[in-house]
PDB file of N, CA, C and O in Angstrom:
ATOM      1  N   MET A   1      89.121  53.857 193.196  1.00  0.00           N
ATOM      2  CA  MET A   1      89.092  54.945 192.265  1.00  0.00           C
ATOM      3  C   MET A   1      88.954  56.240 192.835  1.00  0.00           C
ATOM      4  O   MET A   1      88.178  56.469 193.762  1.00  0.00           O
ATOM      5  N   LYS A   2      89.772  57.191 192.244  1.00  0.00           N
ATOM      6  CA  LYS A   2      89.776  58.480 192.788  1.00  0.00           C
ATOM      7  C   LYS A   2      88.552  59.379 192.223  1.00  0.00           C
ATOM      8  O   LYS A   2      88.297  59.407 191.019  1.00  0.00           O
ATOM      9  N   ARG A   3      87.755  60.170 193.265  1.00  0.00           N
ATOM     10  CA  ARG A   3      86.738  60.769 193.034  1.00  0.00           C
ATOM     11  C   ARG A   3      87.301  62.009 192.269  1.00  0.00           C
ATOM     12  O   ARG A   3      88.359  62.527 192.626  1.00  0.00           O
ATOM     13  N   SER A   4      86.624  62.444 191.281  1.00  0.00           N
ATOM     14  CA  SER A   4      86.931  63.818 190.739  1.00  0.00           C
ATOM     15  C   SER A   4      86.584  64.902 191.761  1.00  0.00           C
ATOM     16  O   SER A   4      85.815  64.788 192.715  1.00  0.00           O
ATOM     17  N   LEU A   5      87.309  66.001 191.380  1.00  0.00           N
ATOM     18  CA  LEU A   5      87.116  67.284 192.147  1.00  0.00           C
ATOM     19  C   LEU A   5      85.872  67.857 191.730  1.00  0.00           C
ATOM     20  O   LEU A   5      85.492  67.723 190.566  1.00  0.00           O
ATOM     21  N   GLU A   6      85.147  68.541 192.662  1.00  0.00           N
ATOM     22  CA  GLU A   6      83.936  69.262 192.450  1.00  0.00           C
ATOM     23  C   GLU A   6      83.961  70.606 192.664  1.00  0.00           C
ATOM     24  O   GLU A   6      84.872  71.159 193.281  1.00  0.00           O
ATOM     25  N   ILE A   7      82.871  71.261 192.122  1.00  0.00           N
ATOM     26  CA  ILE A   7      82.784  72.743 192.211  1.00  0.00           C
ATOM     27  C   ILE A   7      82.807  73.244 193.760  1.00  0.00           C
ATOM     28  O   ILE A   7      83.403  74.247 194.153  1.00  0.00           O
ATOM     29  N   SER A   8      81.982  72.282 194.627  1.00  0.00           N
ATOM     30  CA  SER A   8      82.065  72.798 195.978  1.00  0.00           C
ATOM     31  C   SER A   8      83.408  72.704 196.437  1.00  0.00           C
ATOM     32  O   SER A   8      83.864  73.658 197.067  1.00  0.00           O
ATOM     33  N   THR A   9      84.081  71.746 196.230  1.00  0.00           N
ATOM     34  CA  THR A   9      85.455  71.509 196.879  1.00  0.00           C
ATOM     35  C   THR A   9      86.402  72.511 196.415  1.00  0.00           C
ATOM     36  O   THR A   9      87.276  72.963 197.155  1.00  0.00           O
ATOM     37  N   LEU A  10      86.241  72.879 195.165  1.00  0.00           N
ATOM     38  CA  LEU A  10      87.081  73.968 194.586  1.00  0.00           C
ATOM     39  C   LEU A  10      86.937  75.366 195.346  1.00  0.00           C
ATOM     40  O   LEU A  10      87.866  76.074 195.735  1.00  0.00           O
ATOM     41  N   ILE A  11      85.591  75.605 195.470  1.00  0.00           N
ATOM     42  CA  ILE A  11      85.381  76.936 196.257  1.00  0.00           C
ATOM     43  C   ILE A  11      85.944  76.897 197.376  1.00  0.00           C
ATOM     44  O   ILE A  11      86.531  77.910 197.756  1.00  0.00           O
ATOM     45  N   ASP A  12      85.918  75.726 198.200  1.00  0.00           N
ATOM     46  CA  ASP A  12      86.505  75.615 199.499  1.00  0.00           C
ATOM     47  C   ASP A  12      88.002  75.877 199.477  1.00  0.00           C
ATOM     48  O   ASP A  12      88.541  76.585 200.327  1.00  0.00           O
ATOM     49  N   GLU A  13      88.739  75.220 198.362  1.00  0.00           N
ATOM     50  CA  GLU A  13      90.178  75.318 198.302  1.00  0.00           C
ATOM     51  C   GLU A  13      90.589  76.897 197.851  1.00  0.00           C
ATOM     52  O   GLU A  13      91.746  77.291 197.999  1.00  0.00           O
ATOM     53  N   LEU A  14      89.715  77.611 197.386  1.00  0.00           N
ATOM     54  CA  LEU A  14      89.979  78.784 196.896  1.00  0.00           C
ATOM     55  C   LEU A  14      89.405  79.954 198.041  1.00  0.00           C
ATOM     56  O   LEU A  14      88.985  81.084 197.791  1.00  0.00           O
ATOM     57  N   ASP A  15      89.529  79.315 199.299  1.00  0.00           N
ATOM     58  CA  ASP A  15      89.206  80.021 200.411  1.00  0.00           C
ATOM     59  C   ASP A  15      87.831  80.582 200.681  1.00  0.00           C
ATOM     60  O   ASP A  15      87.615  81.573 201.379  1.00  0.00           O
ATOM     61  N   GLY A  16      86.843  79.790 200.007  1.00  0.00           N
ATOM     62  CA  GLY A  16      85.359  80.156 200.234  1.00  0.00           C
ATOM     63  C   GLY A  16      84.701  81.178 199.298  1.00  0.00           C
ATOM     64  O   GLY A  16      85.340  81.843 198.483  1.00  0.00           O
ATOM     65  N   GLY A  17      83.570  81.240 199.452  1.00  0.00           N
ATOM     66  CA  GLY A  17      82.783  82.190 198.650  1.00  0.00           C
ATOM     67  C   GLY A  17      82.897  83.606 198.645  1.00  0.00           C
ATOM     68  O   GLY A  17      82.555  84.239 197.646  1.00  0.00           O
ATOM     69  N   THR A  18      83.355  84.184 199.687  1.00  0.00           N
ATOM     70  CA  THR A  18      83.764  85.642 199.676  1.00  0.00           C
ATOM     71  C   THR A  18      85.021  85.806 198.862  1.00  0.00           C
ATOM     72  O   THR A  18      85.139  86.758 198.090  1.00  0.00           O
ATOM     73  N   ALA A  19      85.939  84.921 199.012  1.00  0.00           N
ATOM     74  CA  ALA A  19      87.350  85.260 198.135  1.00  0.00           C
ATOM     75  C   ALA A  19      87.055  84.890 196.817  1.00  0.00           C
ATOM     76  O   ALA A  19      87.585  85.559 195.929  1.00  0.00           O
ATOM     77  N   VAL A  20      86.221  83.841 196.465  1.00  0.00           N
ATOM     78  CA  VAL A  20      85.786  83.429 195.139  1.00  0.00           C
ATOM     79  C   VAL A  20      85.255  84.652 194.259  1.00  0.00           C
ATOM     80  O   VAL A  20      85.697  85.039 193.178  1.00  0.00           O
ATOM     81  N   ALA A  21      84.050  85.223 195.106  1.00  0.00           N
ATOM     82  CA  ALA A  21      83.296  86.403 194.486  1.00  0.00           C
ATOM     83  C   ALA A  21      84.325  87.543 194.245  1.00  0.00           C
ATOM     84  O   ALA A  21      84.406  88.075 193.138  1.00  0.00           O
ATOM     85  N   ARG A  22      85.055  87.887 195.216  1.00  0.00           N
ATOM     86  CA  ARG A  22      86.208  88.902 195.151  1.00  0.00           C
ATOM     87  C   ARG A  22      87.013  88.794 193.991  1.00  0.00           C
ATOM     88  O   ARG A  22      87.300  89.783 193.317  1.00  0.00           O
ATOM     89  N   ALA A  23      87.492  87.353 193.653  1.00  0.00           N
ATOM     90  CA  ALA A  23      88.531  87.127 192.528  1.00  0.00           C
ATOM     91  C   ALA A  23      87.749  87.267 191.263  1.00  0.00           C
ATOM     92  O   ALA A  23      88.322  87.852 190.343  1.00  0.00           O
ATOM     93  N   LEU A  24      86.289  86.740 191.022  1.00  0.00           N
ATOM     94  CA  LEU A  24      85.859  86.923 189.882  1.00  0.00           C
ATOM     95  C   LEU A  24      85.500  88.386 189.672  1.00  0.00           C
ATOM     96  O   LEU A  24      85.523  88.827 188.523  1.00  0.00           O
ATOM     97  N   ASN A  25      85.218  89.059 190.544  1.00  0.00           N
ATOM     98  CA  ASN A  25      84.718  90.510 190.241  1.00  0.00           C
ATOM     99  C   ASN A  25      85.927  91.372 189.802  1.00  0.00           C
ATOM    100  O   ASN A  25      85.718  92.406 189.167  1.00  0.00           O
ATOM    101  N   GLU A  26      87.224  90.971 190.128  1.00  0.00           N
ATOM    102  CA  GLU A  26      88.462  91.496 189.713  1.00  0.00           C
ATOM    103  C   GLU A  26      88.715  91.128 188.291  1.00  0.00           C
ATOM    104  O   GLU A  26      89.258  91.964 187.568  1.00  0.00           O
ATOM    105  N   ILE A  27      88.386  89.988 187.828  1.00  0.00           N
ATOM    106  CA  ILE A  27      88.654  89.601 186.306  1.00  0.00           C
ATOM    107  C   ILE A  27      87.458  89.636 185.317  1.00  0.00           C
ATOM    108  O   ILE A  27      87.594  89.578 184.095  1.00  0.00           O
ATOM    109  N   LEU A  28      86.275  89.735 185.969  1.00  0.00           N
ATOM    110  CA  LEU A  28      84.900  89.675 185.042  1.00  0.00           C
ATOM    111  C   LEU A  28      85.047  91.122 184.179  1.00  0.00           C
ATOM    112  O   LEU A  28      85.361  92.192 184.699  1.00  0.00           O
ATOM    113  N   PRO A  29      84.770  90.932 182.844  1.00  0.00           N
ATOM    114  CA  PRO A  29      84.635  92.089 182.072  1.00  0.00           C
ATOM    115  C   PRO A  29      83.542  93.241 182.727  1.00  0.00           C
ATOM    116  O   PRO A  29      82.559  92.983 183.423  1.00  0.00           O
ATOM    117  N   SER A  30      83.922  94.311 182.376  1.00  0.00           N
ATOM    118  CA  SER A  30      82.985  95.562 183.033  1.00  0.00           C
ATOM    119  C   SER A  30      81.485  95.386 182.633  1.00  0.00           C
ATOM    120  O   SER A  30      80.562  95.867 183.292  1.00  0.00           O
ATOM    121  N   ASP A  31      81.347  94.742 181.631  1.00  0.00           N
ATOM    122  CA  ASP A  31      79.974  94.517 181.106  1.00  0.00           C
ATOM    123  C   ASP A  31      79.146  93.424 181.781  1.00  0.00           C
ATOM    124  O   ASP A  31      77.923  93.374 181.648  1.00  0.00           O
ATOM    125  N   GLU A  32      79.865  92.526 182.529  1.00  0.00           N
ATOM    126  CA  GLU A  32      79.503  91.397 183.396  1.00  0.00           C
ATOM    127  C   GLU A  32      78.647  91.872 184.457  1.00  0.00           C
ATOM    128  O   GLU A  32      78.940  92.977 184.913  1.00  0.00           O
ATOM    129  N   ARG A  33      77.591  91.235 184.977  1.00  0.00           N
ATOM    130  CA  ARG A  33      76.953  91.546 186.476  1.00  0.00           C
ATOM    131  C   ARG A  33      78.132  91.141 187.470  1.00  0.00           C
ATOM    132  O   ARG A  33      79.017  90.317 187.244  1.00  0.00           O
ATOM    133  N   ARG A  34      77.960  91.843 188.527  1.00  0.00           N
ATOM    134  CA  ARG A  34      78.988  91.443 189.632  1.00  0.00           C
ATOM    135  C   ARG A  34      78.517  90.275 190.174  1.00  0.00           C
ATOM    136  O   ARG A  34      77.341  89.952 190.011  1.00  0.00           O
ATOM    137  N   VAL A  35      79.435  89.472 190.917  1.00  0.00           N
ATOM    138  CA  VAL A  35      79.047  88.337 191.576  1.00  0.00           C
ATOM    139  C   VAL A  35      79.216  88.566 193.090  1.00  0.00           C
ATOM    140  O   VAL A  35      80.265  88.943 193.611  1.00  0.00           O
ATOM    141  N   ASP A  36      78.082  88.299 193.733  1.00  0.00           N
ATOM    142  CA  ASP A  36      78.123  88.404 195.263  1.00  0.00           C
ATOM    143  C   ASP A  36      78.467  87.010 195.899  1.00  0.00           C
ATOM    144  O   ASP A  36      78.422  85.987 195.214  1.00  0.00           O
ATOM    145  N   ARG A  37      78.801  86.997 197.181  1.00  0.00           N
ATOM    146  CA  ARG A  37      79.341  85.973 197.842  1.00  0.00           C
ATOM    147  C   ARG A  37      78.050  84.837 197.920  1.00  0.00           C
ATOM    148  O   ARG A  37      78.180  83.643 197.648  1.00  0.00           O
ATOM    149  N   GLU A  38      76.952  85.407 198.295  1.00  0.00           N
ATOM    150  CA  GLU A  38      75.707  84.509 198.330  1.00  0.00           C
ATOM    151  C   GLU A  38      75.458  83.618 197.142  1.00  0.00           C
ATOM    152  O   GLU A  38      75.048  82.461 197.236  1.00  0.00           O
ATOM    153  N   ALA A  39      75.734  84.237 196.025  1.00  0.00           N
ATOM    154  CA  ALA A  39      75.652  83.527 194.780  1.00  0.00           C
ATOM    155  C   ALA A  39      76.719  82.320 194.624  1.00  0.00           C
ATOM    156  O   ALA A  39      76.570  81.248 194.038  1.00  0.00           O
ATOM    157  N   VAL A  40      77.613  82.719 195.182  1.00  0.00           N
ATOM    158  CA  VAL A  40      78.931  81.660 195.258  1.00  0.00           C
ATOM    159  C   VAL A  40      78.626  80.446 196.076  1.00  0.00           C
ATOM    160  O   VAL A  40      78.928  79.302 195.736  1.00  0.00           O
ATOM    161  N   TYR A  41      78.009  80.775 197.171  1.00  0.00           N
ATOM    162  CA  TYR A  41      77.567  79.834 198.228  1.00  0.00           C
ATOM    163  C   TYR A  41      76.415  78.929 197.653  1.00  0.00           C
ATOM    164  O   TYR A  41      76.322  77.747 197.985  1.00  0.00           O
ATOM    165  N   LYS A  42      75.632  79.470 196.867  1.00  0.00           N
ATOM    166  CA  LYS A  42      74.564  78.810 196.329  1.00  0.00           C
ATOM    167  C   LYS A  42      75.095  77.828 195.105  1.00  0.00           C
ATOM    168  O   LYS A  42      74.466  76.812 194.811  1.00  0.00           O
ATOM    169  N   TRP A  43      76.299  78.216 194.424  1.00  0.00           N
ATOM    170  CA  TRP A  43      76.777  77.446 193.324  1.00  0.00           C
ATOM    171  C   TRP A  43      77.478  76.292 194.156  1.00  0.00           C
ATOM    172  O   TRP A  43      77.508  75.185 193.618  1.00  0.00           O
ATOM    173  N   LYS A  44      78.080  76.444 195.492  1.00  0.00           N
ATOM    174  CA  LYS A  44      78.677  75.536 196.174  1.00  0.00           C
ATOM    175  C   LYS A  44      77.689  74.376 196.645  1.00  0.00           C
ATOM    176  O   LYS A  44      77.922  73.168 196.620  1.00  0.00           O
ATOM    177  N   GLU A  45      76.489  75.043 197.096  1.00  0.00           N
ATOM    178  CA  GLU A  45      75.381  74.103 197.699  1.00  0.00           C
ATOM    179  C   GLU A  45      74.983  73.131 196.444  1.00  0.00           C
ATOM    180  O   GLU A  45      74.779  71.923 196.563  1.00  0.00           O
ATOM    181  N   ALA A  46      74.913  73.811 195.317  1.00  0.00           N
ATOM    182  CA  ALA A  46      74.447  73.045 194.037  1.00  0.00           C
ATOM    183  C   ALA A  46      75.503  72.116 193.519  1.00  0.00           C
ATOM    184  O   ALA A  46      75.152  71.114 192.895  1.00  0.00           O
ATOM    185  N   ASN A  47      76.699  72.358 193.719  1.00  0.00           N
ATOM    186  CA  ASN A  47      77.904  71.970 193.150  1.00  0.00           C
ATOM    187  C   ASN A  47      77.945  72.249 191.638  1.00  0.00           C
ATOM    188  O   ASN A  47      78.273  71.391 190.818  1.00  0.00           O
ATOM    189  N   ARG A  48      77.601  73.465 191.336  1.00  0.00           N
ATOM    190  CA  ARG A  48      77.485  73.771 189.985  1.00  0.00           C
ATOM    191  C   ARG A  48      77.692  75.387 189.877  1.00  0.00           C
ATOM    192  O   ARG A  48      77.220  76.216 190.655  1.00  0.00           O
ATOM    193  N   ALA A  49      78.463  75.629 188.794  1.00  0.00           N
ATOM    194  CA  ALA A  49      78.686  77.203 188.573  1.00  0.00           C
ATOM    195  C   ALA A  49      77.983  77.489 187.262  1.00  0.00           C
ATOM    196  O   ALA A  49      78.002  76.686 186.329  1.00  0.00           O
ATOM    197  N   PRO A  50      77.330  78.716 187.219  1.00  0.00           N
ATOM    198  CA  PRO A  50      76.819  79.231 185.856  1.00  0.00           C
ATOM    199  C   PRO A  50      77.715  79.193 184.696  1.00  0.00           C
ATOM    200  O   PRO A  50      78.862  79.623 184.811  1.00  0.00           O
ATOM    201  N   TYR A  51      77.219  78.643 183.423  1.00  0.00           N
ATOM    202  CA  TYR A  51      78.077  78.504 182.432  1.00  0.00           C
ATOM    203  C   TYR A  51      78.811  79.761 181.944  1.00  0.00           C
ATOM    204  O   TYR A  51      79.889  79.624 181.365  1.00  0.00           O
ATOM    205  N   ARG A  52      78.254  81.053 182.159  1.00  0.00           N
ATOM    206  CA  ARG A  52      78.797  82.317 181.851  1.00  0.00           C
ATOM    207  C   ARG A  52      80.169  82.457 182.677  1.00  0.00           C
ATOM    208  O   ARG A  52      81.170  83.014 182.227  1.00  0.00           O
ATOM    209  N   ILE A  53      80.078  81.907 183.873  1.00  0.00           N
ATOM    210  CA  ILE A  53      81.259  82.030 184.874  1.00  0.00           C
ATOM    211  C   ILE A  53      82.360  81.028 184.838  1.00  0.00           C
ATOM    212  O   ILE A  53      83.447  81.237 185.378  1.00  0.00           O
ATOM    213  N   ARG A  54      82.078  79.984 184.223  1.00  0.00           N
ATOM    214  CA  ARG A  54      82.997  78.792 184.291  1.00  0.00           C
ATOM    215  C   ARG A  54      84.287  79.300 183.626  1.00  0.00           C
ATOM    216  O   ARG A  54      85.249  78.978 184.323  1.00  0.00           O
ATOM    217  N   PRO A  55      84.619  79.928 182.606  1.00  0.00           N
ATOM    218  CA  PRO A  55      85.848  80.191 182.134  1.00  0.00           C
ATOM    219  C   PRO A  55      86.707  81.088 183.113  1.00  0.00           C
ATOM    220  O   PRO A  55      87.924  80.981 183.268  1.00  0.00           O
ATOM    221  N   TYR A  56      85.873  81.989 183.748  1.00  0.00           N
ATOM    222  CA  TYR A  56      86.640  82.786 184.809  1.00  0.00           C
ATOM    223  C   TYR A  56      86.970  82.042 186.131  1.00  0.00           C
ATOM    224  O   TYR A  56      87.971  82.312 186.794  1.00  0.00           O
ATOM    225  N   LEU A  57      86.104  81.124 186.459  1.00  0.00           N
ATOM    226  CA  LEU A  57      86.325  80.443 187.610  1.00  0.00           C
ATOM    227  C   LEU A  57      87.593  79.328 187.268  1.00  0.00           C
ATOM    228  O   LEU A  57      88.471  79.092 188.097  1.00  0.00           O
ATOM    229  N   ALA A  58      87.543  78.720 185.986  1.00  0.00           N
ATOM    230  CA  ALA A  58      88.820  78.146 185.765  1.00  0.00           C
ATOM    231  C   ALA A  58      89.844  78.990 185.618  1.00  0.00           C
ATOM    232  O   ALA A  58      90.900  78.388 185.808  1.00  0.00           O
ATOM    233  N   GLN A  59      89.999  80.116 185.364  1.00  0.00           N
ATOM    234  CA  GLN A  59      91.322  80.774 185.298  1.00  0.00           C
ATOM    235  C   GLN A  59      91.499  81.169 186.743  1.00  0.00           C
ATOM    236  O   GLN A  59      92.685  81.359 187.011  1.00  0.00           O
ATOM    237  N   ILE A  60      90.710  81.340 187.707  1.00  0.00           N
ATOM    238  CA  ILE A  60      91.243  81.584 188.934  1.00  0.00           C
ATOM    239  C   ILE A  60      91.855  80.411 189.710  1.00  0.00           C
ATOM    240  O   ILE A  60      92.759  80.523 190.539  1.00  0.00           O
ATOM    241  N   ALA A  61      91.185  79.143 189.299  1.00  0.00           N
ATOM    242  CA  ALA A  61      91.716  77.936 189.798  1.00  0.00           C
ATOM    243  C   ALA A  61      93.091  77.741 189.223  1.00  0.00           C
ATOM    244  O   ALA A  61      94.018  77.400 189.957  1.00  0.00           O
ATOM    245  N   LEU A  62      93.244  77.929 188.026  1.00  0.00           N
ATOM    246  CA  LEU A  62      94.584  77.528 187.404  1.00  0.00           C
ATOM    247  C   LEU A  62      95.589  78.590 188.161  1.00  0.00           C
ATOM    248  O   LEU A  62      96.676  78.194 188.582  1.00  0.00           O
ATOM    249  N   ASP A  63      95.203  79.858 188.301  1.00  0.00           N
ATOM    250  CA  ASP A  63      96.081  80.863 188.744  1.00  0.00           C
ATOM    251  C   ASP A  63      96.700  80.508 189.996  1.00  0.00           C
ATOM    252  O   ASP A  63      97.867  80.785 190.272  1.00  0.00           O
ATOM    253  N   ALA A  64      95.779  79.796 190.866  1.00  0.00           N
ATOM    254  CA  ALA A  64      95.991  79.449 192.230  1.00  0.00           C
ATOM    255  C   ALA A  64      96.493  77.862 192.250  1.00  0.00           C
ATOM    256  O   ALA A  64      96.482  77.145 193.251  1.00  0.00           O
ATOM    257  N   GLY A  65      96.846  77.555 191.192  1.00  0.00           N
ATOM    258  CA  GLY A  65      97.469  76.207 191.134  1.00  0.00           C
ATOM    259  C   GLY A  65      96.575  74.965 191.611  1.00  0.00           C
ATOM    260  O   GLY A  65      97.042  73.974 192.174  1.00  0.00           O
ATOM    261  N   LYS A  66      95.288  75.151 191.321  1.00  0.00           N
ATOM    262  CA  LYS A  66      94.302  74.073 191.725  1.00  0.00           C
ATOM    263  C   LYS A  66      94.058  73.184 190.494  1.00  0.00           C
ATOM    264  O   LYS A  66      94.242  73.518 189.323  1.00  0.00           O
ATOM    265  N   GLN A  67      93.618  72.006 190.944  1.00  0.00           N
ATOM    266  CA  GLN A  67      93.124  70.939 189.856  1.00  0.00           C
ATOM    267  C   GLN A  67      91.661  71.544 189.359  1.00  0.00           C
ATOM    268  O   GLN A  67      90.983  72.230 190.123  1.00  0.00           O
ATOM    269  N   LEU A  68      91.273  71.255 188.125  1.00  0.00           N
ATOM    270  CA  LEU A  68      90.043  71.572 187.651  1.00  0.00           C
ATOM    271  C   LEU A  68      89.045  70.642 187.739  1.00  0.00           C
ATOM    272  O   LEU A  68      89.241  69.528 187.254  1.00  0.00           O
ATOM    273  N   PRO A  69      87.929  70.925 188.315  1.00  0.00           N
ATOM    274  CA  PRO A  69      86.743  69.917 188.453  1.00  0.00           C
ATOM    275  C   PRO A  69      86.380  69.523 186.906  1.00  0.00           C
ATOM    276  O   PRO A  69      86.747  70.273 186.003  1.00  0.00           O
ATOM    277  N   GLU A  70      85.730  68.458 186.657  1.00  0.00           N
ATOM    278  CA  GLU A  70      85.380  68.046 185.268  1.00  0.00           C
ATOM    279  C   GLU A  70      84.575  69.227 184.726  1.00  0.00           C
ATOM    280  O   GLU A  70      84.712  69.472 183.528  1.00  0.00           O
ATOM    281  N   GLN A  71      83.731  70.010 185.474  1.00  0.00           N
ATOM    282  CA  GLN A  71      82.777  70.912 184.789  1.00  0.00           C
ATOM    283  C   GLN A  71      83.622  72.011 184.270  1.00  0.00           C
ATOM    284  O   GLN A  71      83.068  72.818 183.525  1.00  0.00           O
ATOM    285  N   LEU A  72      84.861  72.167 184.543  1.00  0.00           N
ATOM    286  CA  LEU A  72      85.597  73.216 184.304  1.00  0.00           C
ATOM    287  C   LEU A  72      86.749  72.830 183.159  1.00  0.00           C
ATOM    288  O   LEU A  72      87.129  73.718 182.395  1.00  0.00           O
ATOM    289  N   ARG A  73      87.154  71.828 183.087  1.00  0.00           N
ATOM    290  CA  ARG A  73      88.297  71.367 182.130  1.00  0.00           C
ATOM    291  C   ARG A  73      88.047  71.899 180.720  1.00  0.00           C
ATOM    292  O   ARG A  73      89.018  72.317 180.089  1.00  0.00           O
ATOM    293  N   ALA A  74      86.945  71.919 180.221  1.00  0.00           N
ATOM    294  CA  ALA A  74      86.667  72.517 178.895  1.00  0.00           C
ATOM    295  C   ALA A  74      87.182  73.849 178.732  1.00  0.00           C
ATOM    296  O   ALA A  74      87.548  74.276 177.637  1.00  0.00           O
ATOM    297  N   PHE A  75      87.228  74.669 180.044  1.00  0.00           N
ATOM    298  CA  PHE A  75      87.443  76.023 179.807  1.00  0.00           C
ATOM    299  C   PHE A  75      88.994  76.305 180.159  1.00  0.00           C
ATOM    300  O   PHE A  75      89.382  77.469 180.260  1.00  0.00           O
ATOM    301  N   ALA A  76      89.873  75.215 180.345  1.00  0.00           N
ATOM    302  CA  ALA A  76      91.217  75.533 180.628  1.00  0.00           C
ATOM    303  C   ALA A  76      91.817  76.055 179.295  1.00  0.00           C
ATOM    304  O   ALA A  76      91.584  75.516 178.213  1.00  0.00           O
ATOM    305  N   PRO A  77      92.682  77.247 179.471  1.00  0.00           N
ATOM    306  CA  PRO A  77      93.216  78.072 178.326  1.00  0.00           C
ATOM    307  C   PRO A  77      93.604  77.185 177.137  1.00  0.00           C
ATOM    308  O   PRO A  77      93.277  77.496 175.992  1.00  0.00           O
ATOM    309  N   HIS A  78      94.381  75.958 177.448  1.00  0.00           N
ATOM    310  CA  HIS A  78      94.877  75.179 176.382  1.00  0.00           C
ATOM    311  C   HIS A  78      93.770  74.613 175.409  1.00  0.00           C
ATOM    312  O   HIS A  78      93.936  74.380 174.212  1.00  0.00           O
ATOM    313  N   SER A  79      92.555  74.423 176.170  1.00  0.00           N
ATOM    314  CA  SER A  79      91.425  73.840 175.433  1.00  0.00           C
ATOM    315  C   SER A  79      90.632  74.910 174.727  1.00  0.00           C
ATOM    316  O   SER A  79      89.768  74.542 173.931  1.00  0.00           O
ATOM    317  N   LEU A  80      90.821  76.113 174.919  1.00  0.00           N
ATOM    318  CA  LEU A  80      90.190  77.240 174.223  1.00  0.00           C
ATOM    319  C   LEU A  80      90.902  77.872 172.941  1.00  0.00           C
ATOM    320  O   LEU A  80      90.360  78.667 172.173  1.00  0.00           O
ATOM    321  N   ALA A  81      92.204  77.388 172.837  1.00  0.00           N
ATOM    322  CA  ALA A  81      93.026  77.918 171.661  1.00  0.00           C
ATOM    323  C   ALA A  81      92.763  76.845 170.548  1.00  0.00           C
ATOM    324  O   ALA A  81      92.810  75.623 170.686  1.00  0.00           O
ATOM    325  N   LYS A  82      92.478  77.561 169.418  1.00  0.00           N
ATOM    326  CA  LYS A  82      92.421  76.609 168.213  1.00  0.00           C
ATOM    327  C   LYS A  82      93.801  76.390 167.672  1.00  0.00           C
ATOM    328  O   LYS A  82      94.610  77.289 167.443  1.00  0.00           O
ATOM    329  N   PRO A  83      94.003  75.036 167.480  1.00  0.00           N
ATOM    330  CA  PRO A  83      95.430  74.847 166.881  1.00  0.00           C
ATOM    331  C   PRO A  83      95.600  75.171 165.340  1.00  0.00           C
ATOM    332  O   PRO A  83      94.782  74.858 164.475  1.00  0.00           O
ATOM    333  N   SER A  84      96.701  75.795 165.150  1.00  0.00           N
ATOM    334  CA  SER A  84      96.864  76.262 163.783  1.00  0.00           C
ATOM    335  C   SER A  84      97.257  74.982 162.804  1.00  0.00           C
ATOM    336  O   SER A  84      98.021  74.067 163.115  1.00  0.00           O
ATOM    337  N   ARG A  85      96.605  75.124 161.641  1.00  0.00           N
ATOM    338  CA  ARG A  85      96.647  73.870 160.699  1.00  0.00           C
ATOM    339  C   ARG A  85      97.972  74.231 159.808  1.00  0.00           C
ATOM    340  O   ARG A  85      98.473  73.343 159.119  1.00  0.00           O
ATOM    341  N   ARG A  86      98.462  75.387 159.828  1.00  0.00           N
ATOM    342  CA  ARG A  86      99.654  75.579 159.174  1.00  0.00           C
ATOM    343  C   ARG A  86     100.926  75.284 159.770  1.00  0.00           C
ATOM    344  O   ARG A  86     101.092  75.453 160.978  1.00  0.00           O
ATOM    345  N   LYS A  87     101.892  74.830 158.976  1.00  0.00           N
ATOM    346  CA  LYS A  87     103.134  74.367 159.536  1.00  0.00           C
ATOM    347  C   LYS A  87     103.941  75.536 159.591  1.00  0.00           C
ATOM    348  O   LYS A  87     103.763  76.428 158.760  1.00  0.00           O
ATOM    349  N   ARG A  88     105.023  75.657 160.694  1.00  0.00           N
ATOM    350  CA  ARG A  88     105.699  76.809 160.801  1.00  0.00           C
ATOM    351  C   ARG A  88     106.308  76.917 159.525  1.00  0.00           C
ATOM    352  O   ARG A  88     106.628  75.956 158.825  1.00  0.00           O
ATOM    353  N   GLY A  89     106.504  78.460 159.160  1.00  0.00           N
ATOM    354  CA  GLY A  89     107.149  78.875 157.910  1.00  0.00           C
ATOM    355  C   GLY A  89     106.260  78.954 156.668  1.00  0.00           C
ATOM    356  O   GLY A  89     106.633  79.625 155.705  1.00  0.00           O
ATOM    357  N   GLU A  90     105.076  78.279 156.654  1.00  0.00           N
ATOM    358  CA  GLU A  90     104.239  78.391 155.723  1.00  0.00           C
ATOM    359  C   GLU A  90     103.290  79.896 155.975  1.00  0.00           C
ATOM    360  O   GLU A  90     103.018  80.488 157.019  1.00  0.00           O
ATOM    361  N   GLN A  91     102.990  80.156 154.734  1.00  0.00           N
ATOM    362  CA  GLN A  91     102.046  81.515 154.846  1.00  0.00           C
ATOM    363  C   GLN A  91     100.735  81.025 154.104  1.00  0.00           C
ATOM    364  O   GLN A  91      99.774  81.785 153.983  1.00  0.00           O
TER     365      GLN A  91
END
């Protein structure tokens, strides 16, 4: 049975805590706190990412062509969009 990808593995695949912190700080909204590499290494050790960071971490992973860990799958862009109930052409 294939083991699911974990946050710690994803951080390694994204070139480590420093690279992940840098990428997060590039895409976080200006009103969000900055992320430092020590925080990312703590997430790696705990194999968890803070809830507020998960959508951004999912985006970074997808942009890099990485598989999403189970914790981040709900934050994939296709799962965030609500499907329209209207058929094309209806108003």
